[in-house]
N, CA, C and O atoms as a DFTB+ gen file, in Angstrom:
676 C
 N C O
     1  1      12.284     -53.241      25.099
     2  2      13.185     -52.695      26.092
     3  2      14.094     -51.617      25.480
     4  3      14.368     -50.593      26.106
     5  1      14.552     -51.867      24.255
     6  2      15.418     -50.906      23.585
     7  2      14.683     -49.590      23.350
     8  3      15.266     -48.517      23.506
     9  1      13.385     -49.669      22.971
    10  2      12.607     -48.463      22.696
    11  2      12.413     -47.645      23.967
    12  3      12.480     -46.416      23.932
    13  1      12.175     -48.318      25.083
    14  2      11.984     -47.610      26.351
    15  2      13.280     -46.907      26.747
    16  3      13.255     -45.758      27.186
    17  1      14.395     -47.585      26.595
    18  2      15.685     -47.005      26.928
    19  2      15.985     -45.802      26.023
    20  3      16.477     -44.775      26.493
    21  1      15.690     -45.933      24.735
    22  2      15.911     -44.844      23.800
    23  2      15.060     -43.628      24.161
    24  3      15.536     -42.494      24.113
    25  1      13.801     -43.869      24.521
    26  2      12.913     -42.765      24.925
    27  2      13.431     -42.080      26.181
    28  3      13.390     -40.853      26.275
    29  1      13.916     -42.848      27.142
    30  2      14.445     -42.265      28.376
    31  2      15.684     -41.418      28.094
    32  3      15.883     -40.387      28.736
    33  1      16.509     -41.834      27.155
    34  2      17.710     -41.086      26.826
    35  2      17.398     -39.810      26.047
    36  3      18.070     -38.794      26.220
    37  1      16.378     -39.863      25.192
    38  2      16.053     -38.714      24.358
    39  2      15.126     -37.710      25.037
    40  3      15.034     -36.568      24.586
    41  1      14.447     -38.095      26.092
    42  2      13.495     -37.198      26.764
    43  2      14.144     -35.899      27.237
    44  3      13.578     -34.834      26.990
    45  1      15.303     -35.927      27.905
    46  2      15.913     -34.654      28.322
    47  2      16.286     -33.758      27.143
    48  3      16.209     -32.533      27.238
    49  1      16.690     -34.374      26.032
    50  2      17.036     -33.578      24.860
    51  2      15.810     -32.898      24.273
    52  3      15.890     -31.748      23.842
    53  1      14.703     -33.574      24.251
    54  2      13.470     -32.985      23.720
    55  2      13.033     -31.814      24.583
    56  3      12.581     -30.797      24.057
    57  1      13.157     -31.936      25.874
    58  2      12.807     -30.833      26.771
    59  2      13.741     -29.659      26.589
    60  3      13.310     -28.508      26.656
    61  1      15.004     -29.929      26.361
    62  2      15.971     -28.859      26.132
    63  2      15.709     -28.120      24.835
    64  3      15.936     -26.913      24.750
    65  1      15.238     -28.822      23.835
    66  2      14.923     -28.191      22.556
    67  2      13.718     -27.276      22.672
    68  3      13.638     -26.266      21.973
    69  1      12.777     -27.616      23.548
    70  2      11.593     -26.776      23.715
    71  2      11.986     -25.386      24.204
    72  3      11.319     -24.404      23.879
    73  1      13.063     -25.295      24.983
    74  2      13.527     -24.009      25.481
    75  2      14.169     -23.148      24.400
    76  3      14.423     -21.964      24.620
    77  1      14.435     -23.739      23.230
    78  2      15.067     -22.999      22.153
    79  2      14.068     -22.233      21.297
    80  3      14.473     -21.434      20.453
    81  1      12.773     -22.457      21.495
    82  2      11.758     -21.760      20.713
    83  2      11.652     -20.334      21.236
    84  3      11.260     -20.107      22.380
    85  1      12.005     -19.378      20.383
    86  2      12.010     -17.976      20.769
    87  2      11.198     -17.192      19.739
    88  3      11.427     -17.301      18.534
    89  1      10.255     -16.410      20.231
    90  2       9.485     -15.516      19.373
    91  2      10.383     -14.324      19.040
    92  3      10.901     -13.684      19.955
    93  1      10.584     -14.005      17.750
    94  2      11.419     -12.849      17.411
    95  2      10.824     -11.569      18.000
    96  3       9.604     -11.460      18.118
    97  1      11.655     -10.613      18.366
    98  2      11.122      -9.369      18.919
    99  2      10.400      -8.553      17.856
   100  3      10.751      -8.599      16.678
   101  1       9.398      -7.814      18.280
   102  2       8.768      -6.849      17.395
   103  2       9.706      -5.668      17.235
   104  3      10.365      -5.266      18.194
   105  1       9.776      -5.111      16.045
   106  2      10.651      -3.970      15.772
   107  2       9.813      -2.889      15.101
   108  3       9.190      -3.130      14.066
   109  1       9.798      -1.694      15.694
   110  2       9.083      -0.585      15.073
   111  2       9.942       0.678      15.154
   112  3      10.821       0.795      16.008
   113  1       9.670       1.616      14.251
   114  2      10.438       2.856      14.193
   115  2       9.813       3.890      15.112
   116  3       8.610       4.144      15.042
   117  1      10.627       4.489      15.974
   118  2      10.180       5.536      16.896
   119  2      10.555       6.912      16.354
   120  3       9.758       7.848      16.419
   121  1      11.784       7.032      15.813
   122  2      12.260       8.326      15.349
   123  2      13.341       8.123      14.298
   124  3      14.000       7.084      14.261
   125  1      13.514       9.118      13.454
   126  2      14.553       9.109      12.438
   127  2      15.122      10.516      12.341
   128  3      14.402      11.465      12.031
   129  1      16.422      10.647      12.610
   130  2      17.087      11.950      12.554
   131  2      18.234      11.872      11.566
   132  3      18.972      10.887      11.536
   133  1      18.382      12.917      10.753
   134  2      19.482      12.978       9.805
   135  2      20.598      13.836      10.390
   136  3      20.341      14.891      10.969
   137  1      21.852      13.372      10.234
   138  2      22.985      14.075      10.834
   139  2      23.974      14.616       9.821
   140  3      24.637      15.618      10.089
   141  1      24.092      13.978       8.658
   142  2      25.078      14.415       7.674
   143  2      24.539      14.125       6.278
   144  3      23.973      13.063       6.023
   145  1      24.725      15.081       5.387
   146  2      24.200      14.948       4.030
   147  2      25.326      15.157       3.034
   148  3      26.044      16.155       3.088
   149  1      25.473      14.195       2.114
   150  2      26.392      14.349       0.989
   151  2      25.579      14.129      -0.284
   152  3      24.372      13.895      -0.216
   153  1      26.216      14.202      -1.417
   154  2      25.497      14.048      -2.679
   155  2      24.856      12.661      -2.782
   156  3      23.708      12.539      -3.210
   157  1      25.584      11.630      -2.397
   158  2      25.103      10.276      -2.613
   159  2      24.530       9.595      -1.373
   160  3      23.806       8.606      -1.487
   161  1      24.852      10.121      -0.185
   162  2      24.433       9.416       1.029
   163  2      24.061      10.398       2.131
   164  3      24.668      11.456       2.291
   165  1      23.041      10.005       2.881
   166  2      22.657      10.744       4.077
   167  2      22.846       9.814       5.260
   168  3      22.359       8.684       5.251
   169  1      23.554      10.287       6.281
   170  2      23.685       9.479       7.487
   171  2      22.779      10.045       8.552
   172  3      22.428      11.225       8.553
   173  1      22.416       9.166       9.454
   174  2      21.527       9.582      10.522
   175  2      21.463       8.555      11.617
   176  3      22.322       7.685      11.756
   177  1      20.415       8.690      12.385
   178  2      20.212       7.800      13.516
   179  2      18.734       7.422      13.553
   180  3      17.859       8.286      13.522
   181  1      18.475       6.134      13.620
   182  2      17.104       5.653      13.717
   183  2      16.902       5.105      15.128
   184  3      17.721       4.336      15.629
   185  1      15.811       5.507      15.754
   186  2      15.467       4.967      17.073
   187  2      14.416       3.900      16.853
   188  3      13.361       4.151      16.272
   189  1      14.724       2.700      17.329
   190  2      13.845       1.553      17.140
   191  2      13.319       1.067      18.485
   192  3      14.022       1.114      19.494
   193  1      12.086       0.603      18.485
   194  2      11.515      -0.032      19.677
   195  2      11.531      -1.534      19.455
   196  3      10.971      -2.030      18.478
   197  1      12.173      -2.255      20.363
   198  2      12.192      -3.709      20.336
   199  2      11.241      -4.205      21.416
   200  3      11.355      -3.806      22.575
   201  1      10.304      -5.072      21.045
   202  2       9.292      -5.582      21.957
   203  2       9.477      -7.083      22.120
   204  3       9.530      -7.820      21.136
   205  1       9.574      -7.531      23.367
   206  2       9.806      -8.942      23.680
   207  2       8.541      -9.562      24.273
   208  3       8.129      -9.191      25.372
   209  1       7.928     -10.495      23.562
   210  2       6.741     -11.193      24.050
   211  2       7.073     -12.559      24.636
   212  3       6.172     -13.361      24.884
   213  1       8.347     -12.830      24.860
   214  2       8.785     -14.106      25.415
   215  2       8.772     -14.081      26.935
   216  3       8.745     -13.016      27.551
   217  1       8.793     -15.261      27.528
   218  2       8.841     -15.378      28.991
   219  2      10.255     -15.197      29.531
   220  3      10.452     -15.123      30.744
   221  1      11.233     -15.125      28.645
   222  2      12.632     -14.922      29.029
   223  2      13.163     -13.654      28.376
   224  3      12.695     -13.264      27.306
   225  1      14.138     -13.005      29.009
   226  2      14.745     -11.822      28.385
   227  2      15.497     -12.215      27.117
   228  3      15.920     -13.359      26.953
   229  1      15.650     -11.239      26.224
   230  2      16.430     -11.449      25.006
   231  2      17.735     -10.671      25.112
   232  3      17.737      -9.479      25.419
   233  1      18.833     -11.352      24.858
   234  2      20.149     -10.717      24.793
   235  2      20.565     -10.740      23.325
   236  3      20.925     -11.789      22.790
   237  1      20.513      -9.593      22.688
   238  2      20.812      -9.494      21.259
   239  2      22.209      -8.921      21.073
   240  3      22.557      -7.902      21.668
   241  1      22.998      -9.579      20.249
   242  2      24.375      -9.146      19.992
   243  2      24.478      -8.448      18.653
   244  3      25.250      -8.852      17.782
   245  1      23.687      -7.391      18.498
   246  2      23.744      -6.598      17.280
   247  2      22.669      -6.980      16.281
   248  3      21.913      -7.934      16.465
   249  1      22.634      -6.191      15.213
   250  2      21.642      -6.451      14.186
   251  2      21.842      -5.579      12.961
   252  3      22.618      -4.623      12.960
   253  1      21.117      -5.943      11.927
   254  2      21.087      -5.208      10.670
   255  2      19.636      -4.827      10.426
   256  3      18.753      -5.684      10.457
   257  1      19.386      -3.543      10.183
   258  2      18.031      -3.024      10.016
   259  2      17.957      -2.359       8.644
   260  3      18.671      -1.392       8.379
   261  1      17.099      -2.876       7.781
   262  2      16.958      -2.352       6.431
   263  2      15.670      -1.545       6.352
   264  3      14.611      -2.017       6.764
   265  1      15.759      -0.322       5.819
   266  2      14.616       0.575       5.714
   267  2      14.149       0.644       4.266
   268  3      14.945       0.863       3.353
   269  1      12.839       0.454       4.070
   270  2      12.204       0.546       2.760
   271  2      11.180       1.668       2.804
   272  3      10.447       1.798       3.784
   273  1      11.118       2.483       1.752
   274  2      10.067       3.481       1.583
   275  2       9.345       3.165       0.279
   276  3       9.970       3.041      -0.775
   277  1       8.032       3.038       0.361
   278  2       7.214       2.700      -0.813
   279  2       7.774       1.475      -1.527
   280  3       7.783       1.419      -2.757
   281  1       8.241       0.496      -0.759
   282  2       8.736      -0.750      -1.324
   283  2      10.151      -0.706      -1.862
   284  3      10.663      -1.726      -2.324
   285  1      10.800       0.461      -1.815
   286  2      12.163       0.619      -2.333
   287  2      13.145       0.644      -1.164
   288  3      12.966       1.402      -0.210
   289  1      14.182      -0.190      -1.245
   290  2      15.214      -0.201      -0.202
   291  2      15.991       1.102      -0.296
   292  3      16.625       1.389      -1.312
   293  1      15.936       1.902       0.793
   294  2      16.610       3.200       0.754
   295  2      17.776       3.285       1.730
   296  3      18.633       4.154       1.569
   297  1      17.840       2.420       2.730
   298  2      18.930       2.551       3.680
   299  2      19.098       1.343       4.567
   300  3      18.279       0.425       4.590
   301  1      20.209       1.384       5.304
   302  2      20.539       0.268       6.191
   303  2      21.225       0.800       7.431
   304  3      22.077       1.685       7.359
   305  1      20.838       0.244       8.578
   306  2      21.489       0.556       9.838
   307  2      22.108      -0.704      10.403
   308  3      21.529      -1.787      10.310
   309  1      23.283      -0.563      10.989
   310  2      23.976      -1.708      11.562
   311  2      24.472      -1.349      12.956
   312  3      24.886      -0.220      13.217
   313  1      24.420      -2.325      13.835
   314  2      24.979      -2.117      15.162
   315  2      25.552      -3.427      15.693
   316  3      24.999      -4.502      15.463
   317  1      26.662      -3.316      16.402
   318  2      27.229      -4.468      17.107
   319  2      26.965      -4.325      18.603
   320  3      27.420      -5.138      19.408
   321  1      26.226      -3.279      18.959
   322  2      25.901      -3.016      20.360
   323  2      25.018      -4.135      20.921
   324  3      24.111      -4.618      20.244
   325  1      25.288      -4.535      22.143
   326  2      24.463      -5.537      22.824
   327  2      23.168      -4.861      23.266
   328  3      23.190      -3.807      23.901
   329  1      22.046      -5.479      22.924
   330  2      20.736      -4.932      23.262
   331  2      20.000      -5.936      24.146
   332  3      19.783      -7.079      23.743
   333  1      19.623      -5.517      25.329
   334  2      18.881      -6.372      26.266
   335  2      17.419      -5.957      26.240
   336  3      17.103      -4.773      26.357
   337  1      16.522      -6.937      26.085
   338  2      15.094      -6.663      26.105
   339  2      14.470      -7.597      27.144
   340  3      14.377      -8.801      26.907
   341  1      14.040      -7.060      28.297
   342  2      13.451      -7.906      29.333
   343  2      12.186      -8.612      28.845
   344  3      11.543      -8.165      27.895
   345  1      11.837      -9.711      29.501
   346  2      10.629     -10.467      29.156
   347  2       9.404      -9.578      29.294
   348  3       9.283      -8.821      30.257
   349  1       8.497      -9.671      28.332
   350  2       7.229      -8.946      28.304
   351  2       7.413      -7.434      28.471
   352  3       6.598      -6.769      29.110
   353  1       8.480      -6.905      27.896
   354  2       8.731      -5.464      27.924
   355  2       9.265      -5.017      26.575
   356  3       9.513      -5.827      25.682
   357  1       9.436      -3.702      26.451
   358  2      10.045      -3.168      25.244
   359  2      11.094      -2.139      25.641
   360  3      11.025      -1.534      26.711
   361  1      12.058      -1.959      24.762
   362  2      13.119      -0.975      24.978
   363  2      13.384      -0.263      23.662
   364  3      13.059      -0.777      22.591
   365  1      13.974       0.922      23.746
   366  2      14.353       1.633      22.534
   367  2      15.866       1.626      22.383
   368  3      16.607       1.630      23.366
   369  1      16.302       1.614      21.143
   370  2      17.728       1.593      20.835
   371  2      17.986       2.498      19.638
   372  3      17.222       2.508      18.673
   373  1      19.079       3.260      19.716
   374  2      19.491       4.130      18.610
   375  2      20.521       3.398      17.770
   376  3      21.476       2.814      18.283
   377  1      20.299       3.446      16.460
   378  2      21.178       2.733      15.531
   379  2      21.581       3.700      14.418
   380  3      20.718       4.364      13.845
   381  1      22.876       3.793      14.100
   382  2      23.293       4.612      12.955
   383  2      22.685       4.038      11.675
   384  3      22.627       2.821      11.498
   385  1      22.237       4.917      10.793
   386  2      21.637       4.467       9.535
   387  2      22.227       5.277       8.389
   388  3      22.555       6.454       8.539
   389  1      22.353       4.621       7.248
   390  2      22.908       5.244       6.056
   391  2      21.879       5.121       4.940
   392  3      21.454       4.021       4.587
   393  1      21.483       6.273       4.389
   394  2      20.435       6.347       3.387
   395  2      21.065       6.604       2.024
   396  3      21.892       7.505       1.884
   397  1      20.687       5.829       1.029
   398  2      21.130       6.010      -0.346
   399  2      20.254       7.109      -0.959
   400  3      19.062       6.901      -1.181
   401  1      20.840       8.269      -1.229
   402  2      20.064       9.411      -1.730
   403  2      19.425       9.156      -3.094
   404  3      18.349       9.684      -3.377
   405  1      20.070       8.356      -3.938
   406  2      19.479       8.068      -5.243
   407  2      18.207       7.234      -5.077
   408  3      17.210       7.492      -5.752
   409  1      18.229       6.249      -4.197
   410  2      17.033       5.447      -3.932
   411  2      15.972       6.287      -3.228
   412  3      14.779       6.139      -3.496
   413  1      16.401       7.160      -2.335
   414  2      15.471       8.018      -1.605
   415  2      14.761       8.993      -2.546
   416  3      13.612       9.363      -2.304
   417  1      15.438       9.407      -3.611
   418  2      14.853      10.364      -4.552
   419  2      13.551       9.843      -5.150
   420  3      12.634      10.625      -5.404
   421  1      13.454       8.528      -5.379
   422  2      12.218       7.945      -5.901
   423  2      11.060       8.174      -4.927
   424  3       9.949       8.499      -5.344
   425  1      11.323       8.003      -3.636
   426  2      10.288       8.187      -2.623
   427  2       9.943       9.661      -2.446
   428  3       8.780      10.002      -2.226
   429  1      10.945      10.541      -2.540
   430  2      10.698      11.974      -2.385
   431  2       9.819      12.467      -3.524
   432  3       8.924      13.285      -3.310
   433  1      10.068      11.973      -4.734
   434  2       9.227      12.361      -5.865
   435  2       7.776      11.971      -5.593
   436  3       6.860      12.728      -5.915
   437  1       7.567      10.812      -5.010
   438  2       6.207      10.378      -4.678
   439  2       5.638      11.211      -3.533
   440  3       4.432      11.455      -3.479
   441  1       6.500      11.645      -2.622
   442  2       6.063      12.459      -1.487
   443  2       5.470      13.788      -1.951
   444  3       4.584      14.340      -1.299
   445  1       5.964      14.300      -3.086
   446  2       5.415      15.543      -3.622
   447  2       3.969      15.345      -4.069
   448  3       3.181      16.291      -4.073
   449  1       3.624      14.110      -4.446
   450  2       2.261      13.801      -4.861
   451  2       1.361      13.474      -3.670
   452  3       0.193      13.859      -3.647
   453  1       1.908      12.762      -2.681
   454  2       1.144      12.349      -1.507
   455  2       1.925      12.728      -0.248
   456  3       3.146      12.574      -0.214
   457  1       1.241      13.220       0.785
   458  2       1.952      13.614       2.005
   459  2       2.281      12.443       2.945
   460  3       2.800      12.668       4.038
   461  1       1.991      11.211       2.543
   462  2       2.293      10.047       3.378
   463  2       3.007       8.985       2.553
   464  3       2.745       8.823       1.361
   465  1       3.910       8.269       3.202
   466  2       4.658       7.188       2.564
   467  2       4.555       5.919       3.396
   468  3       4.533       5.980       4.626
   469  1       4.494       4.779       2.734
   470  2       4.586       3.497       3.429
   471  2       6.050       3.223       3.719
   472  3       6.914       3.475       2.879
   473  1       6.329       2.706       4.914
   474  2       7.691       2.289       5.221
   475  2       7.660       0.877       5.771
   476  3       6.634       0.398       6.255
   477  1       8.804       0.225       5.685
   478  2       8.948      -1.124       6.220
   479  2      10.350      -1.241       6.791
   480  3      11.313      -0.736       6.215
   481  1      10.452      -1.908       7.922
   482  2      11.754      -2.180       8.532
   483  2      11.923      -3.687       8.600
   484  3      11.077      -4.396       9.145
   485  1      13.022      -4.163       8.043
   486  2      13.363      -5.582       8.149
   487  2      14.570      -5.684       9.079
   488  3      15.596      -5.044       8.851
   489  1      14.438      -6.489      10.120
   490  2      15.511      -6.629      11.103
   491  2      16.068      -8.050      11.071
   492  3      15.318      -9.026      11.059
   493  1      17.385      -8.145      11.059
   494  2      18.083      -9.428      11.236
   495  2      18.923      -9.262      12.491
   496  3      19.845      -8.446      12.527
   497  1      18.606     -10.029      13.507
   498  2      19.229      -9.883      14.821
   499  2      19.980     -11.148      15.201
   500  3      19.647     -12.243      14.747
   501  1      21.002     -10.986      16.042
   502  2      21.764     -12.132      16.558
   503  2      21.416     -12.307      18.028
   504  3      21.728     -11.449      18.853
   505  1      20.765     -13.428      18.356
   506  2      20.365     -13.745      19.714
   507  2      21.467     -14.548      20.391
   508  3      21.907     -15.573      19.870
   509  1      21.913     -14.077      21.558
   510  2      22.913     -14.809      22.333
   511  2      22.199     -15.856      23.193
   512  3      21.279     -15.528      23.942
   513  1      22.625     -17.105      23.083
   514  2      22.069     -18.185      23.900
   515  2      23.223     -18.949      24.538
   516  3      24.390     -18.719      24.220
   517  1      22.884     -19.849      25.429
   518  2      23.932     -20.663      26.047
   519  2      24.512     -21.658      25.039
   520  3      25.539     -22.282      25.306
   521  1      23.862     -21.808      23.883
   522  2      24.327     -22.718      22.836
   523  2      25.089     -21.976      21.742
   524  3      25.480     -22.591      20.751
   525  1      25.307     -20.681      21.894
   526  2      25.944     -19.875      20.860
   527  2      25.000     -18.756      20.433
   528  3      24.205     -18.278      21.242
   529  1      25.078     -18.331      19.170
   530  2      24.176     -17.281      18.689
   531  2      23.242     -17.864      17.639
   532  3      23.583     -18.799      16.915
   533  1      22.052     -17.277      17.582
   534  2      21.043     -17.659      16.590
   535  2      20.588     -16.413      15.868
   536  3      20.598     -15.319      16.433
   537  1      20.191     -16.574      14.631
   538  2      19.672     -15.457      13.841
   539  2      18.151     -15.395      14.007
   540  3      17.460     -16.408      13.897
   541  1      17.651     -14.199      14.273
   542  2      16.216     -13.950      14.343
   543  2      15.878     -12.885      13.307
   544  3      16.658     -11.960      13.083
   545  1      14.727     -13.016      12.685
   546  2      14.279     -12.020      11.713
   547  2      12.942     -11.461      12.141
   548  3      12.106     -12.171      12.701
   549  1      12.747     -10.187      11.872
   550  2      11.502      -9.520      12.215
   551  2      11.237      -8.448      11.173
   552  3      12.167      -7.918      10.565
   553  1       9.965      -8.131      10.970
   554  2       9.618      -7.124       9.981
   555  2       8.438      -6.316      10.498
   556  3       7.550      -6.844      11.168
   557  1       8.442      -5.029      10.176
   558  2       7.359      -4.153      10.601
   559  2       7.112      -3.112       9.528
   560  3       8.051      -2.623       8.900
   561  1       5.847      -2.772       9.314
   562  2       5.547      -1.728       8.340
   563  2       4.602      -0.711       8.959
   564  3       3.878      -0.997       9.913
   565  1       4.631       0.462       8.395
   566  2       3.774       1.535       8.872
   567  2       3.643       2.592       7.802
   568  3       4.074       2.404       6.664
   569  1       3.053       3.687       8.171
   570  2       2.847       4.797       7.242
   571  2       3.461       6.037       7.876
   572  3       3.199       6.338       9.040
   573  1       4.276       6.752       7.113
   574  2       4.975       7.937       7.579
   575  2       4.296       9.169       7.002
   576  3       4.073       9.260       5.795
   577  1       3.966      10.125       7.881
   578  2       3.321      11.360       7.444
   579  2       4.278      12.528       7.646
   580  3       4.892      12.655       8.705
   581  1       4.405      13.375       6.640
   582  2       5.280      14.537       6.768
   583  2       4.686      15.586       7.698
   584  3       5.385      16.505       8.124
   585  1       3.413      15.456       8.011
   586  2       2.794      16.403       8.937
   587  2       3.152      16.075      10.385
   588  3       2.775      16.806      11.301
   589  1       3.882      14.972      10.592
   590  2       4.305      14.600      11.943
   591  2       3.374      13.615      12.614
   592  3       3.731      13.067      13.656
   593  1       2.203      13.366      12.068
   594  2       1.267      12.407      12.660
   595  2       1.263      11.161      11.809
   596  3       0.478      11.048      10.867
   597  1       2.154      10.205      12.139
   598  2       2.242       8.967      11.373
   599  2       1.323       7.907      11.939
   600  3       0.936       7.964      13.106
   601  1       0.982       6.954      11.120
   602  2       0.202       5.821      11.591
   603  2       1.003       4.570      11.317
   604  3       1.776       4.517      10.360
   605  1       0.823       3.570      12.148
   606  2       1.577       2.337      11.989
   607  2       0.622       1.184      11.805
   608  3      -0.524       1.218      12.254
   609  1       1.121       0.154      11.129
   610  2       0.351      -1.067      10.986
   611  2       1.330      -2.217      10.863
   612  3       2.450      -2.041      10.381
   613  1       0.907      -3.401      11.300
   614  2       1.812      -4.548      11.191
   615  2       2.015      -4.949       9.741
   616  3       1.202      -4.630       8.873
   617  1       3.105      -5.650       9.494
   618  2       3.353      -6.185       8.162
   619  2       2.234      -7.158       7.813
   620  3       1.647      -7.754       8.716
   621  1       1.920      -7.337       6.535
   622  2       0.842      -8.237       6.143
   623  2       1.002      -9.618       6.766
   624  3       2.076     -10.216       6.698
   625  1      -0.071     -10.119       7.373
   626  2      -0.069     -11.431       7.993
   627  2       0.682     -11.510       9.290
   628  3       0.997     -12.609       9.745
   629  1       0.986     -10.376       9.912
   630  2       1.819     -10.384      11.118
   631  2       1.056     -10.080      12.380
   632  3       1.654      -9.585      13.335
   633  1      -0.224     -10.348      12.438
   634  2      -0.941     -10.184      13.709
   635  2      -2.054      -9.179      13.631
   636  3      -2.443      -8.740      12.549
   637  1      -2.564      -8.819      14.784
   638  2      -3.705      -7.942      14.927
   639  2      -3.320      -6.507      14.573
   640  3      -2.378      -5.957      15.143
   641  1      -4.039      -5.906      13.643
   642  2      -3.720      -4.548      13.203
   643  2      -3.930      -3.520      14.302
   644  3      -3.421      -2.404      14.201
   645  1      -4.665      -3.868      15.346
   646  2      -4.908      -2.929      16.428
   647  2      -3.778      -2.861      17.423
   648  3      -3.813      -2.004      18.306
   649  1      -2.774      -3.719      17.334
   650  2      -1.679      -3.755      18.308
   651  2      -0.365      -3.565      17.592
   652  3       0.145      -4.512      16.993
   653  1       0.222      -2.332      17.632
   654  2       1.472      -2.085      16.900
   655  2       2.594      -3.003      17.331
   656  3       3.518      -3.230      16.549
   657  1       2.557      -3.542      18.539
   658  2       3.614      -4.445      18.993
   659  2       3.572      -5.793      18.315
   660  3       4.497      -6.589      18.470
   661  1       2.513      -6.069      17.562
   662  2       2.380      -7.354      16.894
   663  2       3.021      -7.356      15.532
   664  3       3.018      -8.392      14.867
   665  1       3.573      -6.243      15.084
   666  2       4.055      -6.141      13.711
   667  2       5.377      -6.795      13.469
   668  3       6.295      -6.132      12.985
   669  1       5.529      -8.046      13.775
   670  2       6.775      -8.763      13.497
   671  2       6.438     -10.028      12.758
   672  3       5.316     -10.530      12.824
   673  1       7.416     -10.535      12.059
   674  2       7.098     -11.700      11.254
   675  2       8.111     -12.738      11.245
   676  3       7.934     -13.767      10.592
């Protein structure tokens, strides 16, 4: 009798926990513009596409986006802006980004040898829920071409290479 009562009491909690499972949004780079250049730092704006494969909309309360070129961390973008991503849709968001010119110099030297660079974006996002906020992480990688025709691919082990929206981890 005690076990049956315990199961009846815990059943609503188990169902409520199932609603907490959220697939992190896919994050990919759409555009990168530089706005200010100093000796040590370049500031700019990165346009990111957030893709929501969940059955519910995502309300994100900001995020931190780290940019890597050829495996080297070169910059970081931060925003406290609220970002809404409807269910089964994607949206674009502009985020200020700050590039470390000394770290970037390593990638530029390689760019002189090859006209394409691998890039990776690591996103740490804050999801607003009725229970408070939760941290979500996502990662995406691609290839950047200076000729303007870039190709993208998901991060290793992050889904089907034929679908750029799958590049999250």
